[in-house]
C-alpha positions as CSV (number, residue, x, y, z in Angstrom):
1,M,-65.2,-3.6,-20.7
2,R,-67.9,-5.8,-19.5
3,R,-71.3,-4.3,-18.7
4,Y,-71.2,-4.7,-14.9
5,A,-67.4,-4.4,-14.4
6,L,-65.7,-1.8,-12.4
7,R,-63.6,0.8,-14.2
8,D,-60.0,1.1,-13.3
9,D,-60.4,4.5,-11.6
10,Q,-63.3,3.1,-9.5
11,W,-61.2,0.1,-8.4
12,E,-58.2,2.3,-7.5
13,K,-60.4,4.4,-5.1
14,I,-61.7,1.4,-3.1
15,Q,-59.1,-1.3,-3.3
16,N,-57.2,-0.1,-0.2
17,L,-60.4,-0.1,1.9
18,L,-61.1,-3.8,1.3
19,P,-59.9,-6.5,3.7
20,G,-57.8,-9.5,2.6
21,K,-54.7,-7.7,1.4
22,K,-51.3,-9.4,1.9
23,S,-50.5,-6.8,4.6
24,D,-53.7,-7.5,6.5
25,P,-53.7,-10.1,9.3
26,G,-55.5,-13.3,8.6
27,R,-56.4,-14.9,5.3
28,T,-55.4,-13.2,2.0
29,A,-58.3,-12.7,-0.4
30,K,-58.1,-14.5,-3.7
31,D,-59.5,-11.7,-5.9
32,N,-61.3,-8.8,-4.3
33,K,-62.0,-7.1,-7.6
34,L,-63.8,-10.2,-9.0
35,F,-65.8,-10.4,-5.7
36,V,-66.9,-6.8,-5.9
37,E,-67.8,-7.2,-9.5
38,A,-69.9,-10.3,-8.5
39,V,-71.8,-8.3,-6.0
40,L,-72.3,-5.4,-8.5
41,Y,-73.5,-7.9,-11.1
42,R,-76.0,-9.5,-8.7
43,Y,-77.6,-6.1,-7.7
44,R,-77.5,-4.5,-11.1
45,A,-79.0,-7.5,-12.9
46,G,-81.5,-8.0,-10.1
47,I,-80.9,-11.7,-9.8
48,P,-80.8,-14.1,-6.8
49,W,-77.4,-15.1,-5.4
50,R,-78.0,-18.6,-6.9
51,D,-78.0,-17.2,-10.4
52,L,-74.6,-15.7,-10.3
53,P,-72.6,-16.8,-13.4
54,G,-69.9,-19.4,-12.7
55,R,-67.1,-17.0,-13.6
56,F,-67.6,-15.5,-10.1
57,G,-67.1,-18.8,-8.3
58,S,-69.5,-20.4,-5.9
59,F,-72.6,-18.2,-5.2
60,K,-72.6,-19.4,-1.6
61,T,-69.0,-18.3,-1.1
62,V,-69.8,-14.9,-2.7
63,Y,-72.9,-14.5,-0.5
64,N,-71.0,-15.5,2.7
65,R,-68.2,-13.0,2.0
66,F,-70.7,-10.3,1.1
67,N,-72.5,-10.9,4.4
68,N,-69.3,-10.8,6.4
69,W,-68.3,-7.5,4.8
70,N,-71.7,-6.1,5.6
71,K,-71.4,-7.0,9.3
72,K,-68.0,-5.4,9.5
73,G,-69.2,-2.2,7.8
74,I,-67.0,-2.5,4.7
75,W,-69.8,-1.8,2.3
76,E,-70.7,1.4,4.2
77,Q,-67.1,2.6,4.0
78,V,-67.0,1.9,0.3
79,F,-70.3,3.7,-0.3
80,K,-69.2,6.8,1.7
81,L,-65.9,7.0,-0.2
82,L,-67.6,6.7,-3.6
83,A,-70.4,9.1,-2.6
84,E,-67.8,11.8,-2.2
85,D,-67.4,11.8,-6.0
86,K,-70.4,13.9,-7.1
87,D,-70.3,13.1,-10.8
88,N,-74.0,12.3,-10.8
89,E,-73.3,9.2,-12.9
90,Y,-76.2,7.5,-11.2
91,A,-78.8,10.0,-10.2
92,M,-81.7,8.4,-8.3
93,I,-85.1,10.1,-8.4
94,D,-88.3,8.7,-7.0
95,S,-91.8,9.9,-6.3
96,T,-90.9,10.9,-2.7
97,I,-88.9,13.9,-4.0
98,V,-90.7,14.6,-7.3
99,R,-94.1,16.1,-6.8
100,A,-96.7,16.4,-9.5
101,H,-98.8,19.6,-9.9
102,Q,-102.1,19.4,-8.0
103,H,-104.0,19.6,-11.2
104,S,-102.0,16.9,-13.0
105,A,-104.4,14.1,-12.1
106,G,-108.2,14.1,-12.6
107,A,-108.6,17.4,-14.5
108,R,-111.3,17.4,-17.1
109,K,-110.1,17.5,-20.7
110,K,-111.0,20.4,-22.8
111,K,-113.2,19.6,-25.8
112,T,-111.9,20.5,-29.3
113,N,-114.0,22.7,-31.5
114,A,-115.0,19.8,-33.7
115,K,-116.5,17.9,-30.7
116,Q,-118.3,21.0,-29.5
117,S,-119.8,21.5,-32.9
118,E,-121.1,17.9,-33.0
119,E,-122.7,18.3,-29.6
120,V,-124.4,21.5,-30.6
121,A,-125.7,19.8,-33.8
122,E,-127.1,16.9,-31.7
123,D,-129.1,19.3,-29.5
């Protein structure tokens, strides 16, 4: 399995939410799974759209499709569905929820016995 690819169980959960199926009105999508993996790759790697590897197709096409899905609320639906699975695979913690003890910053360091002995000898 590639590093940024979807697992089969993940894909099975979301594939029916995505537009572009043969049963949907309008245009049939070429490959929804490849498109979703392109979006995941872009965000997980932290790269600009322009730097998407060629295996995902034209970056401009991927970006436009991502934008359209965003406007239609598709990504929000996918996120809500996947958020129901509380497996904690990706737990996010930041400083807004993790507080340091009030004495953790700026407290004076205790001197070791060797340093105290040196200071006494200097006096």
